DSSP file (Angstrom, degrees, kcal/mol; ACC not computed):
  #  RESIDUE AA STRUCTURE BP1 BP2  ACC     N-H-->O    O-->H-N    N-H-->O    O-->H-N    TCO  KAPPA ALPHA  PHI   PSI    X-CA   Y-CA   Z-CA
    1    1 A X              0   0    0      0, 0.0     2,-0.3     0, 0.0     0, 0.0   0.000 360.0 360.0 360.0 122.9   92.6   62.4  229.5
    2    2 A X        -     0   0    0      1,-0.1     2,-0.4     0, 0.0     3,-0.0  -0.607 360.0-112.5 -87.2 147.6   95.8   61.5  227.6
    3    3 A X        -     0   0    0     -2,-0.3    -1,-0.1     1,-0.1    91,-0.0  -0.619  34.1-114.7 -78.4 131.1   96.4   62.9  224.2
    4    4 A X        -     0   0    0     -2,-0.4     3,-0.3     1,-0.1    48,-0.1  -0.320  20.8-129.9 -63.7 150.0   96.3   60.3  221.4
    5    5 A X  S    S+     0   0    0     46,-0.6    -1,-0.1     1,-0.2    47,-0.1   0.901  88.6   4.2 -71.6 -42.4   99.6   59.8  219.7
    6    6 A X  S    S+     0   0    0     45,-0.2     2,-0.5     2,-0.1    -1,-0.2  -0.351  73.6 166.0-148.2  58.8   98.6   60.0  216.0
    7    7 A X        -     0   0    0     -3,-0.3     2,-0.3    44,-0.1    43,-0.1  -0.666  10.0-176.9 -84.8 125.6   95.0   60.9  215.4
    8    8 A X     >  -     0   0    0     -2,-0.5     4,-2.0     1,-0.1     5,-0.2  -0.713  42.2-106.4-109.4 168.8   94.1   62.0  211.9
    9    9 A X  H  > S+     0   0    0     -2,-0.3     4,-2.6     1,-0.2     5,-0.2   0.886 122.1  55.4 -60.2 -38.0   90.7   63.2  210.7
   10   10 A X  H  > S+     0   0    0      2,-0.2     4,-2.9     1,-0.2     5,-0.2   0.909 105.1  51.8 -62.1 -42.9   90.3   59.9  208.9
   11   11 A X  H  > S+     0   0    0      2,-0.2     4,-2.6     1,-0.2    -1,-0.2   0.929 112.3  45.3 -59.6 -46.5   90.9   57.9  212.2
   12   12 A X  H  X S+     0   0    0     -4,-2.0     4,-2.3     2,-0.2    -2,-0.2   0.926 114.5  48.4 -64.3 -44.9   88.2   59.9  214.0
   13   13 A X  H  X S+     0   0    0     -4,-2.6     4,-2.1     2,-0.2    -2,-0.2   0.914 113.2  46.9 -63.4 -42.9   85.8   59.6  211.1
   14   14 A X  H  X S+     0   0    0     -4,-2.9     4,-2.5     2,-0.2    -1,-0.2   0.917 111.6  50.9 -65.8 -42.4   86.3   55.9  210.8
   15   15 A X  H  X S+     0   0    0     -4,-2.6     4,-2.3    -5,-0.2    -1,-0.2   0.894 110.3  49.7 -62.3 -39.5   86.0   55.3  214.6
   16   16 A X  H  X S+     0   0    0     -4,-2.3     4,-2.3     2,-0.2    -1,-0.2   0.881 109.5  51.8 -67.3 -37.1   82.7   57.3  214.6
   17   17 A X  H  X S+     0   0    0     -4,-2.1     4,-2.1     2,-0.2    -2,-0.2   0.916 109.7  49.4 -63.0 -43.1   81.5   55.2  211.7
   18   18 A X  H  X S+     0   0    0     -4,-2.5     4,-2.2     2,-0.2    -2,-0.2   0.897 109.0  52.8 -63.5 -40.6   82.3   52.0  213.6
   19   19 A X  H  X S+     0   0    0     -4,-2.3     4,-2.6     2,-0.2    -1,-0.2   0.932 108.7  49.8 -58.6 -46.3   80.5   53.4  216.7
   20   20 A X  H  X S+     0   0    0     -4,-2.3     4,-2.4     1,-0.2    -2,-0.2   0.887 109.0  52.3 -63.0 -38.0   77.4   54.0  214.5
   21   21 A X  H  X S+     0   0    0     -4,-2.1     4,-2.2     2,-0.2    -1,-0.2   0.904 109.7  49.4 -63.6 -40.5   77.5   50.5  213.1
   22   22 A X  H  X S+     0   0    0     -4,-2.2     4,-2.3     2,-0.2    -2,-0.2   0.945 110.3  50.0 -61.8 -47.8   77.7   49.1  216.7
   23   23 A X  H  X S+     0   0    0     -4,-2.6     4,-1.1     1,-0.2    -2,-0.2   0.910 111.8  48.2 -58.6 -43.5   74.8   51.2  217.8
   24   24 A X  H  < S+     0   0    0     -4,-2.4     4,-0.5     1,-0.2     3,-0.3   0.893 109.2  53.2 -64.4 -40.1   72.7   50.0  214.8
   25   25 A X  H >< S+     0   0    0     -4,-2.2     3,-0.8     1,-0.2    -2,-0.2   0.897 110.1  47.3 -63.6 -40.5   73.6   46.4  215.4
   26   26 A X  H 3< S+     0   0    0     -4,-2.3    -1,-0.2     1,-0.2    -2,-0.2   0.711 108.2  56.2 -74.4 -19.1   72.4   46.5  219.0
   27   27 A X  T 3< S+     0   0    0     -4,-1.1    -1,-0.2    -3,-0.3    -2,-0.2   0.460  80.5 111.3 -94.3   0.7   69.2   48.2  218.1
   28   28 A X  S <  S-     0   0    0     -3,-0.8    -3,-0.0    -4,-0.5    -4,-0.0  -0.384  76.8-119.7 -69.7 154.8   68.0   45.5  215.7
   29   29 A X  S    S+     0   0    0      1,-0.1     2,-0.4    -2,-0.1    -1,-0.1   0.902  94.8  40.7 -63.5 -44.5   65.1   43.5  216.7
   30   30 A X        -     0   0    0      2,-0.0     2,-0.6     5,-0.0    -2,-0.1  -0.876  66.8-157.7-112.9 141.9   66.8   40.1  216.7
   31   31 A X        +     0   0    0     -2,-0.4     2,-0.2    38,-0.1    -5,-0.0  -0.966  25.0 161.8-118.9 116.8   70.2   39.4  218.0
   32   32 A X    >>  -     0   0    0     -2,-0.6     4,-1.9     1,-0.0     3,-0.7  -0.647  57.7 -84.9-125.1-179.0   71.9   36.2  216.6
   33   33 A X  H 3> S+     0   0    0      1,-0.3     4,-2.7     2,-0.2     5,-0.2   0.834 127.1  59.8 -59.6 -31.3   75.3   34.8  216.2
   34   34 A X  H 3> S+     0   0    0      2,-0.2     4,-2.3     1,-0.2    -1,-0.3   0.881 103.9  50.8 -63.7 -36.3   75.7   36.9  213.0
   35   35 A X  H <> S+     0   0    0     -3,-0.7     4,-2.4     2,-0.2    -2,-0.2   0.927 110.8  47.6 -65.2 -45.0   75.1   40.0  215.1
   36   36 A X  H  X S+     0   0    0     -4,-1.9     4,-2.5     1,-0.2    -2,-0.2   0.905 112.0  50.2 -63.8 -41.0   77.8   39.0  217.6
   37   37 A X  H  X S+     0   0    0     -4,-2.7     4,-2.3     2,-0.2    -1,-0.2   0.906 110.3  50.1 -63.9 -40.8   80.2   38.2  214.8
   38   38 A X  H  X S+     0   0    0     -4,-2.3     4,-2.5     2,-0.2    -2,-0.2   0.910 110.4  50.1 -63.1 -42.0   79.6   41.5  213.2
   39   39 A X  H  X S+     0   0    0     -4,-2.4     4,-2.8     2,-0.2    -2,-0.2   0.914 109.7  50.6 -63.4 -43.0   80.2   43.3  216.5
   40   40 A X  H  X S+     0   0    0     -4,-2.5     4,-2.7     2,-0.2    -1,-0.2   0.915 111.4  48.6 -61.0 -42.9   83.5   41.4  217.1
   41   41 A X  H  X S+     0   0    0     -4,-2.3     4,-2.2     2,-0.2    -2,-0.2   0.913 112.5  47.9 -63.7 -42.6   84.6   42.4  213.6
   42   42 A X  H  X S+     0   0    0     -4,-2.5     4,-2.4     2,-0.2    -2,-0.2   0.929 113.8  47.0 -62.6 -45.4   83.7   46.0  214.2
   43   43 A X  H  X S+     0   0    0     -4,-2.8     4,-2.2     2,-0.2    -2,-0.2   0.896 110.6  51.9 -66.0 -40.6   85.4   46.0  217.6
   44   44 A X  H  X S+     0   0    0     -4,-2.7     4,-1.2     1,-0.2    -1,-0.2   0.918 111.6  47.4 -60.7 -42.6   88.6   44.4  216.1
   45   45 A X  H  X S+     0   0    0     -4,-2.2     4,-1.4     1,-0.2     3,-0.3   0.897 109.9  53.2 -64.7 -40.0   88.7   47.0  213.4
   46   46 A X  H  X S+     0   0    0     -4,-2.4     4,-3.5     1,-0.2    -2,-0.2   0.879 102.5  57.9 -63.7 -37.8   88.2   49.8  216.0
   47   47 A X  H  < S+     0   0    0     -4,-2.2    -1,-0.2     1,-0.2    -2,-0.2   0.843 109.9  44.7 -62.2 -32.2   91.1   48.5  218.0
   48   48 A X  H  < S+     0   0    0     -4,-1.2    -1,-0.2    -3,-0.3    -2,-0.2   0.757 119.7  42.1 -79.8 -25.2   93.3   48.9  215.0
   49   49 A X  H  < S+     0   0    0     -4,-1.4     2,-0.7    -5,-0.1    -2,-0.2   0.862 102.4  69.2 -88.2 -40.8   91.9   52.4  214.2
   50   50 A X     <  -     0   0    0     -4,-3.5     2,-1.0    -5,-0.1    -1,-0.1  -0.732  55.9-169.4 -93.9 113.8   91.6   53.9  217.7
   51   51 A X        +     0   0    0     -2,-0.7   -46,-0.6     4,-0.0     2,-0.3  -0.473  57.1 101.6 -96.4  60.9   95.0   54.8  219.3
   52   52 A X     >  -     0   0    0     -2,-1.0     4,-2.5   -48,-0.1     5,-0.2  -0.947  63.3-147.6-149.2 120.2   93.4   55.5  222.7
   53   53 A X  H  > S+     0   0    0     -2,-0.3     4,-2.4     1,-0.2     5,-0.2   0.900  97.9  48.0 -58.2 -46.5   93.5   53.1  225.6
   54   54 A X  H  > S+     0   0    0      1,-0.2     4,-2.1     2,-0.2    -1,-0.2   0.933 112.9  47.7 -62.9 -45.5   90.1   54.1  227.1
   55   55 A X  H  > S+     0   0    0      1,-0.2     4,-2.3     2,-0.2    -1,-0.2   0.912 111.3  51.5 -62.6 -42.0   88.3   53.9  223.8
   56   56 A X  H  X S+     0   0    0     -4,-2.5     4,-2.3     1,-0.2    -1,-0.2   0.899 107.8  52.8 -61.3 -40.8   89.9   50.5  223.1
   57   57 A X  H  X S+     0   0    0     -4,-2.4     4,-2.2     1,-0.2    -1,-0.2   0.901 109.2  49.5 -60.7 -40.6   88.7   49.3  226.5
   58   58 A X  H  X S+     0   0    0     -4,-2.1     4,-2.3     2,-0.2    -2,-0.2   0.887 109.2  50.8 -69.1 -38.2   85.2   50.4  225.7
   59   59 A X  H  X S+     0   0    0     -4,-2.3     4,-1.9     2,-0.2    -1,-0.2   0.900 111.5  49.1 -64.0 -39.3   85.2   48.6  222.4
   60   60 A X  H  X S+     0   0    0     -4,-2.3     4,-2.3     2,-0.2    -2,-0.2   0.886 109.4  52.5 -64.9 -38.2   86.4   45.5  224.1
   61   61 A X  H  X S+     0   0    0     -4,-2.2     4,-2.6     2,-0.2    -2,-0.2   0.903 107.4  51.3 -64.6 -41.8   83.6   45.8  226.7
   62   62 A X  H  X S+     0   0    0     -4,-2.3     4,-2.2     2,-0.2    -1,-0.2   0.915 109.8  50.2 -61.3 -42.3   81.0   46.1  224.0
   63   63 A X  H  X S+     0   0    0     -4,-1.9     4,-2.2     1,-0.2    -2,-0.2   0.910 110.7  49.6 -62.7 -41.7   82.3   42.9  222.4
   64   64 A X  H  X S+     0   0    0     -4,-2.3     4,-2.5     1,-0.2    -2,-0.2   0.908 109.5  51.3 -63.1 -42.0   82.2   41.2  225.8
   65   65 A X  H  X S+     0   0    0     -4,-2.6     4,-2.3     1,-0.2    -1,-0.2   0.880 109.3  50.7 -63.9 -37.9   78.6   42.3  226.3
   66   66 A X  H  X S+     0   0    0     -4,-2.2     4,-2.2     2,-0.2    -1,-0.2   0.903 110.3  49.3 -66.1 -40.9   77.6   41.0  222.9
   67   67 A X  H  X S+     0   0    0     -4,-2.2     4,-2.4     2,-0.2     5,-0.2   0.911 111.4  49.5 -63.8 -42.3   79.2   37.6  223.7
   68   68 A X  H  X>S+     0   0    0     -4,-2.5     4,-2.9     1,-0.2     5,-0.5   0.911 109.7  51.8 -61.4 -42.7   77.4   37.5  227.0
   69   69 A X  H  X5S+     0   0    0     -4,-2.3     4,-2.0     1,-0.2    -1,-0.2   0.907 111.5  46.6 -61.3 -42.5   74.1   38.3  225.2
   70   70 A X  H  <5S+     0   0    0     -4,-2.2    -1,-0.2     1,-0.2    -2,-0.2   0.903 118.0  41.0 -68.0 -41.1   74.6   35.5  222.7
   71   71 A X  H  <5S+     0   0    0     -4,-2.4    -2,-0.2    -5,-0.2    -1,-0.2   0.861 129.1  27.0 -78.3 -35.0   75.5   32.9  225.4
   72   72 A X  H  <5S-     0   0    0     -4,-2.9    -3,-0.2    -5,-0.2    -2,-0.2   0.715  89.7-136.0-100.1 -23.2   73.0   33.8  228.0
   73   73 A X     << +     0   0    0     -4,-2.0     2,-0.4    -5,-0.5    -4,-0.2   0.431  67.6 119.8  79.4  -2.5   70.2   35.4  226.0
   74   74 A X        -     0   0    0     -6,-0.4     2,-0.5     2,-0.0    -1,-0.3  -0.783  47.9-160.0 -99.2 140.9   70.0   38.1  228.5
   75   75 A X        -     0   0    0     -2,-0.4     2,-1.1    -3,-0.1     3,-0.2  -0.973  14.0-160.0-125.3 122.5   70.6   41.7  227.6
   76   76 A X     >  +     0   0    0     -2,-0.5     4,-2.4     1,-0.2     3,-0.4  -0.738  15.7 180.0 -96.7  84.2   71.4   44.5  229.9
   77   77 A X  H  > S+     0   0    0     -2,-1.1     4,-2.8     1,-0.2    -1,-0.2   0.819  77.9  57.2 -56.7 -33.4   70.4   47.4  227.6
   78   78 A X  H  > S+     0   0    0      2,-0.2     4,-2.5     1,-0.2    -1,-0.2   0.937 108.4  45.0 -65.3 -46.0   71.4   49.9  230.3
   79   79 A X  H  > S+     0   0    0     -3,-0.4     4,-2.3     2,-0.2    -2,-0.2   0.906 114.7  48.6 -64.3 -42.1   75.0   48.6  230.4
   80   80 A X  H  X S+     0   0    0     -4,-2.4     4,-2.7     1,-0.2     5,-0.2   0.927 111.7  50.0 -62.9 -44.5   75.2   48.5  226.7
   81   81 A X  H  X S+     0   0    0     -4,-2.8     4,-2.3    -5,-0.2    -2,-0.2   0.896 110.4  49.6 -60.9 -41.8   73.8   52.0  226.4
   82   82 A X  H  X S+     0   0    0     -4,-2.5     4,-2.3     2,-0.2    -1,-0.2   0.905 112.3  47.6 -64.2 -41.6   76.3   53.3  228.9
   83   83 A X  H  X S+     0   0    0     -4,-2.3     4,-2.1     2,-0.2    -2,-0.2   0.922 112.4  48.3 -67.7 -43.5   79.2   51.7  227.1
   84   84 A X  H  X S+     0   0    0     -4,-2.7     4,-2.5     1,-0.2    -1,-0.2   0.900 111.8  50.6 -61.7 -40.0   78.1   53.0  223.7
   85   85 A X  H  X S+     0   0    0     -4,-2.3     4,-2.8    -5,-0.2     5,-0.2   0.895 107.4  53.8 -64.7 -39.1   77.6   56.5  225.3
   86   86 A X  H  X S+     0   0    0     -4,-2.3     4,-2.3     2,-0.2    -1,-0.2   0.906 110.2  47.2 -61.6 -41.3   81.2   56.3  226.7
   87   87 A X  H  X S+     0   0    0     -4,-2.1     4,-2.7     2,-0.2     5,-0.2   0.942 112.4  49.6 -63.7 -47.2   82.5   55.5  223.2
   88   88 A X  H  X S+     0   0    0     -4,-2.5     4,-2.0     1,-0.2    -2,-0.2   0.930 113.8  44.7 -58.8 -47.7   80.5   58.3  221.7
   89   89 A X  H  X S+     0   0    0     -4,-2.8     4,-2.2     1,-0.2    -1,-0.2   0.887 113.1  50.6 -66.6 -39.3   81.7   60.9  224.3
   90   90 A X  H  X S+     0   0    0     -4,-2.3     4,-2.7    -5,-0.2    -1,-0.2   0.918 109.5  50.6 -65.8 -41.7   85.3   59.7  224.1
   91   91 A X  H  X S+     0   0    0     -4,-2.7     4,-2.3     1,-0.2    -1,-0.2   0.890 109.9  50.8 -63.1 -38.1   85.3   60.0  220.3
   92   92 A X  H  X S+     0   0    0     -4,-2.0     4,-2.2    -5,-0.2    -1,-0.2   0.911 110.6  49.4 -64.0 -41.0   83.9   63.5  220.5
   93   93 A X  H  X S+     0   0    0     -4,-2.2     4,-2.6     2,-0.2    -2,-0.2   0.913 111.0  49.1 -63.6 -42.5   86.7   64.4  223.0
   94   94 A X  H  X S+     0   0    0     -4,-2.7     4,-2.5     2,-0.2    -1,-0.2   0.883 109.8  51.9 -64.6 -38.0   89.3   62.9  220.8
   95   95 A X  H  X S+     0   0    0     -4,-2.3     4,-2.6     2,-0.2    -1,-0.2   0.908 110.5  48.5 -64.2 -41.2   87.9   64.9  217.8
   96   96 A X  H  X S+     0   0    0     -4,-2.2     4,-2.8     2,-0.2     5,-0.2   0.919 111.2  49.9 -64.5 -43.8   88.1   68.1  219.9
   97   97 A X  H  X S+     0   0    0     -4,-2.6     4,-2.6     2,-0.2    -2,-0.2   0.915 111.7  48.7 -60.4 -42.8   91.7   67.4  220.9
   98   98 A X  H  X S+     0   0    0     -4,-2.5     4,-2.4     2,-0.2    -2,-0.2   0.934 112.9  47.1 -62.9 -46.2   92.6   66.7  217.3
   99   99 A X  H  X S+     0   0    0     -4,-2.6     4,-2.0     1,-0.2    -2,-0.2   0.910 113.6  47.9 -62.6 -42.7   91.0   69.9  216.1
  100  100 A X  H  X S+     0   0    0     -4,-2.8     4,-2.1     2,-0.2    -1,-0.2   0.902 111.2  51.0 -64.6 -41.9   92.6   72.0  218.9
  101  101 A X  H  X S+     0   0    0     -4,-2.6     4,-1.8    -5,-0.2    -2,-0.2   0.901 109.5  50.2 -62.1 -42.1   95.9   70.4  218.2
  102  102 A X  H  X S+     0   0    0     -4,-2.4     4,-1.3     1,-0.2    -1,-0.2   0.875 109.6  51.3 -65.5 -37.4   95.6   71.3  214.5
  103  103 A X  H  X S+     0   0    0     -4,-2.0     4,-0.8     1,-0.2    -1,-0.2   0.890 109.2  51.5 -65.5 -38.6   94.7   74.9  215.4
  104  104 A X  H  < S+     0   0    0     -4,-2.1     3,-0.2     1,-0.2    -2,-0.2   0.846 111.0  46.5 -68.4 -33.7   97.7   75.2  217.6
  105  105 A X  H  < S+     0   0    0     -4,-1.8    -1,-0.2     1,-0.2    -2,-0.2   0.722 109.9  53.5 -82.2 -19.8  100.1   74.0  214.9
  106  106 A X  H  <        0   0    0     -4,-1.3    -1,-0.2     1,-0.2    -2,-0.2   0.603 360.0 360.0 -88.0 -11.2   98.6   76.2  212.2
  107  107 A X     <        0   0    0     -4,-0.8    -1,-0.2    -3,-0.2    -2,-0.1   0.466 360.0 360.0 -84.4 360.0   99.1   79.4  214.3
């Protein structure tokens, strides 16, 4: 796991907020083009917020899955769930790294 270059508390908090918005969007009953557009906007914002290659890849994967869902009408809930879980766990790891880094610099 590589250390992010410039993670602040705000970055982690914003990224976690974006993750929660994605999760909520995928759990709505109906999925329409507006949902896919919202997911793309969230993912684009996350790419600017998250300075971590793996996390960015997962946000791009979620966007791809949303596009596939819209074009095919088929939803692989398991794949979406795994990708969302990967984002959640990575954000937690980044938060831990940030906290640990802050403890090391304050000592």
